[in-house]
VOMI-975936 format. One record per atom (N, C-alpha, C, CB): residue in one letter; x, y, z; atom name. Coordinates in pm, whole numbers, padded with zeros to 5 digits. Each point is the difference from the previous one (the first is absolute). Glycine has a CB too. Layout:
resn | xx | yy | zz | name
A | X | Y | Z | CA
...
END
This chain:
resn | xx | yy | zz | name
M | -03151 | -08882 | 17388 | N
M | -00059 | -00124 | -00026 | CA
M | -00145 | 00033 | -00048 | C
M | 00150 | -00127 | 00175 | CB
S | -00185 | 00074 | -00284 | N
S | -00136 | 00018 | -00036 | CA
S | -00070 | -00148 | -00030 | C
S | 00066 | 00247 | -00099 | CB
V | -00160 | -00267 | 00179 | N
V | -00065 | -00139 | -00007 | CA
V | -00125 | 00011 | -00097 | C
V | 00077 | -00063 | 00252 | CB
K | -00095 | -00042 | -00332 | N
K | -00109 | 00005 | -00092 | CA
K | -00091 | -00118 | 00030 | C
K | 00141 | 00116 | -00175 | CB
L | -00271 | -00110 | 00138 | N
L | -00086 | -00109 | -00008 | CA
L | -00006 | -00046 | -00147 | C
L | -00131 | 00083 | 00202 | CB
V | 00138 | -00203 | -00238 | N
V | -00012 | -00047 | -00139 | CA
V | -00114 | -00086 | -00016 | C
V | 00233 | 00015 | -00030 | CB
Y | -00329 | 00025 | -00048 | N
Y | -00128 | -00066 | -00018 | CA
Y | -00001 | -00087 | -00131 | C
Y | -00112 | 00194 | 00127 | CB
V | 00077 | -00320 | -00108 | N
V | 00013 | -00099 | -00116 | CA
V | -00127 | -00079 | -00001 | C
V | 00256 | -00022 | 00015 | CB
T | -00310 | -00003 | -00133 | N
T | -00122 | -00086 | -00013 | CA
T | 00059 | -00127 | -00066 | C
T | -00185 | 00198 | -00025 | CB
V | 00126 | -00317 | 00075 | N
V | 00038 | -00137 | -00049 | CA
V | -00115 | -00080 | -00007 | C
V | 00216 | 00012 | 00092 | CB
P | -00214 | -00120 | -00184 | N
P | -00123 | -00074 | -00030 | CA
P | -00047 | -00101 | 00116 | C
P | 00070 | 00022 | -00248 | CB
S | 00023 | -00043 | 00336 | N
S | -00043 | -00094 | 00107 | CA
S | 00083 | 00017 | 00129 | C
S | -00073 | -00163 | -00178 | CB
R | 00029 | 00117 | 00289 | N
R | 00069 | -00003 | 00126 | CA
R | 00124 | -00081 | -00012 | C
R | -00213 | 00028 | 00121 | CB
T | 00212 | -00137 | -00191 | N
T | 00118 | -00080 | -00022 | CA
T | 00110 | 00065 | -00064 | C
T | -00140 | -00174 | -00010 | CB
E | 00107 | 00251 | -00101 | N
E | 00107 | 00080 | -00064 | CA
E | 00046 | 00117 | 00084 | C
E | -00092 | -00065 | -00219 | CB
A | 00002 | 00123 | 00296 | N
A | 00040 | 00108 | 00099 | CA
A | 00095 | -00052 | 00093 | C
A | -00213 | 00109 | -00014 | CB
E | 00177 | -00215 | 00079 | N
E | 00103 | -00068 | 00103 | CA
E | 00135 | -00037 | -00069 | C
E | -00199 | -00104 | 00132 | CB
Q | 00199 | 00062 | -00248 | N
Q | 00129 | -00034 | -00064 | CA
Q | 00080 | 00122 | -00021 | C
Q | -00100 | -00192 | -00111 | CB
I | 00032 | 00296 | 00057 | N
I | 00073 | 00128 | -00038 | CA
I | 00050 | 00058 | 00142 | C
I | -00155 | 00054 | -00228 | CB
A | 00065 | -00045 | 00324 | N
A | 00042 | 00056 | 00132 | CA
A | 00102 | -00066 | 00065 | C
A | -00205 | 00071 | 00024 | CB
E | 00217 | -00206 | -00025 | N
E | 00105 | -00074 | 00065 | CA
E | 00133 | 00036 | -00075 | C
E | -00163 | -00194 | 00072 | CB
T | 00157 | 00190 | -00196 | N
T | 00134 | 00025 | -00073 | CA
T | 00039 | 00152 | 00019 | C
T | -00051 | -00189 | -00182 | CB
I | -00039 | 00275 | 00181 | N
I | 00038 | 00141 | 00012 | CA
I | 00062 | 00028 | 00146 | C
I | -00193 | 00065 | -00174 | CB
V | 00125 | -00119 | 00282 | N
V | 00046 | 00022 | 00121 | CA
V | 00122 | -00069 | 00037 | C
V | -00217 | 00043 | 00046 | CB
T | 00233 | -00176 | -00100 | N
T | 00128 | -00074 | 00013 | CA
T | 00125 | 00081 | -00067 | C
T | -00142 | -00226 | -00005 | CB
E | 00114 | 00283 | -00108 | N
E | 00099 | 00061 | -00071 | CA
E | 00028 | 00145 | 00048 | C
E | -00065 | -00149 | -00188 | CB
K | -00001 | 00189 | 00297 | N
K | 00004 | 00145 | 00059 | CA
K | -00025 | 00095 | -00081 | C
K | 00143 | -00057 | 00134 | CB
L | -00240 | 00036 | -00229 | N
L | -00043 | 00109 | -00083 | CA
L | -00120 | 00082 | 00061 | C
L | 00080 | -00139 | -00196 | CB
A | -00142 | 00069 | 00291 | N
A | -00104 | 00057 | 00085 | CA
A | 00026 | -00055 | 00137 | C
A | -00172 | 00020 | -00188 | CB
A | 00121 | 00059 | 00289 | N
A | 00015 | -00038 | 00136 | CA
A | -00112 | -00099 | 00043 | C
A | 00113 | 00224 | 00046 | CB
C | -00233 | -00190 | -00099 | N
C | -00116 | -00088 | 00033 | CA
C | -00105 | 00017 | -00118 | C
C | 00038 | 00024 | 00265 | CB
A | -00135 | -00129 | -00256 | N
A | -00103 | 00007 | -00102 | CA
A | -00138 | -00034 | 00069 | C
A | 00172 | -00066 | -00189 | CB
N | -00276 | 00137 | 00142 | N
N | -00138 | -00029 | 00052 | CA
N | -00074 | -00060 | -00127 | C
N | -00005 | 00201 | 00190 | CB
I | -00076 | -00297 | -00171 | N
I | -00068 | -00060 | -00107 | CA
I | -00150 | 00015 | 00033 | C
I | 00195 | -00165 | -00053 | CB
L | -00267 | 00232 | -00042 | N
L | -00147 | 00020 | 00017 | CA
L | -00077 | -00076 | -00110 | C
L | 00040 | 00231 | 00106 | CB
E | -00118 | -00328 | -00056 | N
E | -00075 | -00086 | -00097 | CA
E | -00139 | 00068 | -00031 | C
E | 00119 | -00217 | 00092 | CB
G | -00181 | 00150 | -00193 | N
G | -00146 | 00044 | -00020 | CA
G | -00014 | 00131 | -00072 | C
G | -00058 | -00117 | 00206 | CB
V | 00150 | 00164 | -00282 | N
V | -00009 | 00123 | -00070 | CA
V | -00064 | -00029 | -00134 | C
V | 00201 | 00096 | 00120 | CB
T | -00301 | -00016 | -00159 | N
T | -00051 | -00004 | -00134 | CA
T | 00052 | 00118 | -00078 | C
T | -00204 | -00120 | 00079 | CB
S | 00277 | 00085 | -00195 | N
S | 00052 | 00111 | -00084 | CA
S | -00083 | 00006 | -00123 | C
S | 00236 | -00024 | 00086 | CB
I | -00274 | 00147 | -00125 | N
I | -00073 | 00027 | -00136 | CA
I | 00091 | 00083 | -00077 | C
I | -00236 | -00007 | 00091 | CB
F | 00274 | -00035 | -00204 | N
F | 00094 | 00070 | -00091 | CA
F | -00021 | -00028 | -00145 | C
F | 00160 | -00007 | 00180 | CB
E | -00118 | 00097 | -00272 | N
E | 00006 | -00030 | -00139 | CA
E | 00140 | -00052 | -00043 | C
E | -00177 | 00174 | -00035 | CB
W | 00177 | -00283 | -00026 | N
W | 00126 | -00069 | -00051 | CA
W | -00018 | -00038 | -00150 | C
W | 00051 | -00096 | 00237 | CB
E | 00033 | 00160 | -00322 | N
E | -00003 | -00030 | -00139 | CA
E | -00143 | 00006 | -00058 | C
E | 00204 | -00141 | 00034 | CB
G | -00273 | 00247 | 00001 | N
G | -00139 | 00030 | -00046 | CA
G | -00109 | -00071 | 00066 | C
G | 00098 | 00042 | -00205 | CB
T | -00074 | -00129 | 00298 | N
T | -00110 | -00073 | 00060 | CA
T | -00003 | 00038 | 00144 | C
T | 00018 | -00191 | -00162 | CB
L | -00148 | 00206 | 00215 | N
L | -00024 | 00035 | 00134 | CA
L | 00015 | -00130 | 00079 | C
L | -00154 | 00198 | -00060 | CB
C | 00238 | -00199 | 00162 | N
C | 00026 | -00112 | 00083 | CA
C | -00037 | 00011 | 00146 | C
C | 00171 | -00041 | -00156 | CB
R | -00208 | -00063 | 00210 | N
R | -00032 | -00010 | 00148 | CA
R | 00074 | -00116 | 00048 | C
R | -00229 | 00100 | -00015 | CB
E | 00320 | -00079 | 00107 | N
E | 00086 | -00111 | 00052 | CA
E | 00008 | 00002 | 00155 | C
E | 00138 | 00009 | -00215 | CB
N | -00131 | -00131 | 00270 | N
N | 00032 | -00010 | 00152 | CA
N | 00142 | 00003 | 00005 | C
N | -00198 | -00136 | 00070 | CB
E | 00258 | 00218 | 00021 | N
E | 00140 | 00006 | 00024 | CA
E | 00033 | 00008 | 00139 | C
E | 00024 | 00100 | -00206 | CB
A | 00103 | -00087 | 00231 | N
A | 00057 | 00023 | 00133 | CA
A | 00085 | 00115 | -00010 | C
A | -00007 | -00233 | 00064 | CB
V | 00026 | 00302 | 00042 | N
V | 00084 | 00115 | 00005 | CA
V | 00120 | -00013 | 00089 | C
V | -00199 | 00126 | -00047 | CB
L | 00317 | -00093 | 00001 | N
L | 00122 | 00010 | 00082 | CA
L | 00026 | 00138 | 00041 | C
L | 00094 | -00191 | -00114 | CB
I | -00075 | 00222 | 00233 | N
I | 00048 | 00123 | 00057 | CA
I | 00144 | -00011 | 00052 | C
I | -00236 | 00055 | 00059 | CB
L | 00331 | -00008 | -00120 | N
L | 00140 | -00020 | 00048 | CA
L | 00058 | 00136 | 00050 | C
L | 00034 | -00196 | -00167 | CB
K | 00057 | 00175 | 00266 | N
K | 00069 | 00116 | 00059 | CA
K | 00145 | -00006 | -00034 | C
K | -00163 | 00011 | 00185 | CB
T | 00211 | 00092 | -00236 | N
T | 00143 | 00010 | -00046 | CA
T | 00051 | 00148 | 00002 | C
T | -00037 | -00206 | -00150 | CB
T | 00151 | 00219 | 00102 | N
T | 00066 | 00136 | -00005 | CA
T | -00010 | 00043 | -00140 | C
T | 00163 | -00043 | 00188 | CB
E | -00155 | 00181 | -00210 | N
E | 00004 | 00053 | -00130 | CA
E | 00120 | -00054 | -00084 | C
E | -00116 | 00202 | 00094 | CB
E | 00224 | -00235 | -00025 | N
E | 00116 | -00041 | -00074 | CA
E | -00026 | -00142 | -00059 | C
E | 00154 | 00143 | 00150 | CB
R | -00238 | -00219 | -00089 | N
R | -00027 | -00145 | -00035 | CA
R | -00115 | -00014 | -00100 | C
R | 00080 | -00068 | 00229 | CB
V | -00152 | 00170 | -00255 | N
V | -00128 | -00003 | -00087 | CA
V | 00037 | -00053 | -00127 | C
V | -00105 | 00192 | 00106 | CB
K | 00203 | -00150 | -00172 | N
K | 00027 | -00038 | -00150 | CA
K | 00042 | -00148 | -00001 | C
K | 00080 | 00244 | -00071 | CB
A | 00000 | -00291 | 00163 | N
A | 00040 | -00137 | -00005 | CA
A | -00119 | -00088 | 00048 | C
A | 00248 | 00066 | 00039 | CB
L | -00328 | -00022 | 00050 | N
L | -00118 | -00070 | 00045 | CA
L | -00095 | -00010 | -00123 | C
L | 00027 | 00087 | 00246 | CB
T | -00055 | 00018 | -00325 | N
T | -00089 | 00004 | -00103 | CA
T | 00051 | -00112 | -00105 | C
T | -00060 | 00260 | 00046 | CB
E | 00179 | -00254 | -00083 | N
E | 00064 | -00087 | -00099 | CA
E | -00020 | -00151 | 00038 | C
E | 00174 | 00187 | -00047 | CB
R | -00144 | -00208 | 00181 | N
R | -00017 | -00134 | 00049 | CA
R | -00137 | -00054 | 00000 | C
R | 00186 | 00046 | 00128 | CB
I | -00286 | 00042 | -00095 | N
I | -00138 | -00046 | -00007 | CA
I | -00038 | -00025 | -00143 | C
I | -00059 | 00127 | 00207 | CB
K | 00103 | -00051 | -00307 | N
K | -00030 | -00023 | -00139 | CA
K | 00048 | -00137 | -00041 | C
K | 00015 | 00243 | -00045 | CB
Q | 00101 | -00280 | 00090 | N
Q | 00050 | -00129 | -00022 | CA
Q | -00078 | -00109 | 00050 | C
Q | 00201 | 00099 | 00002 | CB
L | -00252 | -00087 | 00117 | N
L | -00078 | -00109 | 00074 | CA
L | -00155 | 00005 | -00038 | C
L | 00173 | 00015 | 00201 | CB
H | -00220 | 00095 | -00245 | N
H | -00146 | 00005 | -00020 | CA
H | -00041 | -00069 | -00130 | C
H | -00007 | 00216 | 00129 | CB
S | -00120 | -00276 | -00119 | N
S | -00057 | -00068 | -00119 | CA
S | -00070 | 00101 | -00109 | C
S | -00038 | -00205 | 00162 | CB
Y | 00010 | 00317 | -00116 | N
Y | -00063 | 00104 | -00089 | CA
Y | 00106 | 00054 | -00103 | C
Y | -00165 | 00068 | 00192 | CB
D | 00106 | -00031 | -00306 | N
D | 00089 | 00067 | -00096 | CA
D | 00036 | 00138 | 00030 | C
D | -00094 | -00138 | -00158 | CB
C | 00003 | 00207 | 00236 | N
C | 00021 | 00141 | 00030 | CA
C | -00057 | 00022 | 00148 | C
C | -00017 | 00075 | -00261 | CB
P | 00086 | -00123 | 00363 | N
P | -00055 | 00000 | 00136 | CA
P | -00002 | 00148 | 00048 | C
P | 00091 | -00241 | 00050 | CB
C | -00195 | 00265 | 00041 | N
C | -00010 | 00128 | 00075 | CA
C | 00097 | -00015 | 00120 | C
C | -00252 | 00046 | -00071 | CB
I | 00353 | 00048 | 00050 | N
I | 00101 | 00017 | 00111 | CA
I | 00020 | 00146 | 00013 | C
I | 00120 | -00221 | -00041 | CB
V | -00167 | 00276 | 00148 | N
V | 00021 | 00148 | 00027 | CA
V | 00045 | 00027 | 00130 | C
V | -00166 | 00050 | -00149 | CB
A | 00251 | 00056 | 00158 | N
A | 00065 | 00038 | 00134 | CA
A | -00068 | 00118 | 00047 | C
A | 00224 | -00089 | -00056 | CB
L | -00261 | 00094 | 00179 | N
L | -00063 | 00110 | 00062 | CA
L | 00079 | 00068 | 00119 | C
L | -00209 | -00115 | -00074 | CB
P | 00216 | 00235 | 00081 | N
P | 00077 | 00058 | 00105 | CA
P | -00066 | -00018 | 00141 | C
P | 00088 | 00164 | -00171 | CB
I | -00010 | -00167 | 00271 | N
I | -00045 | -00002 | 00139 | CA
I | 00026 | 00142 | 00063 | C
I | 00051 | -00257 | 00019 | CB
E | -00149 | 00323 | 00021 | N
E | 00020 | 00139 | 00047 | CA
E | 00039 | 00004 | 00154 | C
E | -00172 | 00080 | -00180 | CB
G | 00153 | -00188 | 00256 | N
G | 00034 | -00001 | 00135 | CA
G | -00043 | -00129 | 00062 | C
G | -00016 | 00243 | 00006 | CB
G | 00023 | -00255 | 00131 | N
G | -00031 | -00124 | 00067 | CA
G | 00090 | -00028 | 00115 | C
G | -00085 | -00082 | -00209 | CB
N | 00090 | -00041 | 00240 | N
N | 00080 | -00052 | 00109 | CA
N | 00148 | -00003 | -00042 | C
N | -00197 | -00138 | 00082 | CB
S | 00278 | 00226 | -00029 | N
S | 00138 | 00013 | -00039 | CA
S | 00079 | -00122 | 00023 | C
S | -00017 | 00232 | 00045 | CB
D | -00018 | -00305 | 00068 | N
D | 00066 | -00120 | 00033 | CA
D | -00028 | -00109 | -00111 | C
D | -00018 | 00062 | 00250 | CB
F | -00098 | -00071 | -00302 | N
F | -00040 | -00089 | -00098 | CA
F | 00069 | 00032 | -00146 | C
F | -00223 | -00027 | 00140 | CB
L | 00217 | 00158 | -00166 | N
L | 00072 | 00047 | -00125 | CA
L | 00141 | -00023 | 00003 | C
L | -00161 | 00167 | -00029 | CB
N | 00226 | -00147 | 00149 | N
N | 00141 | -00038 | 00013 | CA
N | 00034 | -00146 | -00022 | C
N | 00012 | 00183 | 00154 | CB
W | -00108 | -00270 | -00100 | N
W | 00013 | -00137 | -00009 | CA
W | -00003 | -00036 | -00152 | C
W | -00108 | -00033 | 00234 | CB
V | 00011 | 00085 | -00309 | N
V | -00007 | -00027 | -00137 | CA
V | 00135 | 00030 | -00075 | C
V | -00248 | 00049 | 00017 | CB
A | 00303 | 00063 | 00010 | N
A | 00121 | 00050 | -00063 | CA
A | 00112 | -00093 | 00039 | C
A | -00081 | 00241 | 00003 | CB
E | 00086 | -00279 | 00114 | N
E | 00112 | -00084 | 00051 | CA
E | -00010 | -00151 | -00065 | C
E | 00003 | 00145 | 00232 | CB
T | -00125 | -00185 | -00240 | N
T | -00024 | -00137 | -00052 | CA
T | 00041 | -00007 | -00150 | C
T | -00195 | -00033 | 00168 | CB
V | 00162 | 00125 | -00253 | N
V | 00030 | -00006 | -00138 | CA
V | 00139 | 00038 | -00031 | C
V | -00227 | 00045 | -00042 | CB
R | 00287 | 00021 | 00130 | N
R | 00148 | 00046 | -00006 | CA
R | 00087 | -00123 | 00023 | C
R | -00051 | 00239 | 00090 | CB
A | 00016 | -00342 | -00010 | N
A | 00078 | -00105 | 00034 | CA
A | 00054 | -00083 | -00111 | C
A | -00124 | 00006 | 00195 | CB
END
């Protein structure tokens, strides 16, 4: 079992909650954390942008990352949303097992 953290930026807390509720209900992720008040600075289509965003941190398994990514792309309001999966090197095995069991159901 390989558990992953999936990092996603969204334009608002409201959209983050909507995506998180759908993803968790559909068992694509075991849980979601929403962090508000993030300032993102990036270049988009030749323009330097500064946006207030929220961040979703999702916990899932390697096997669910592809389906999770595709579902977020369907739900997300951005044309090219930031969705990246990060490996987990260790941690509380009880929690990691819970993540795996939750998304397997």
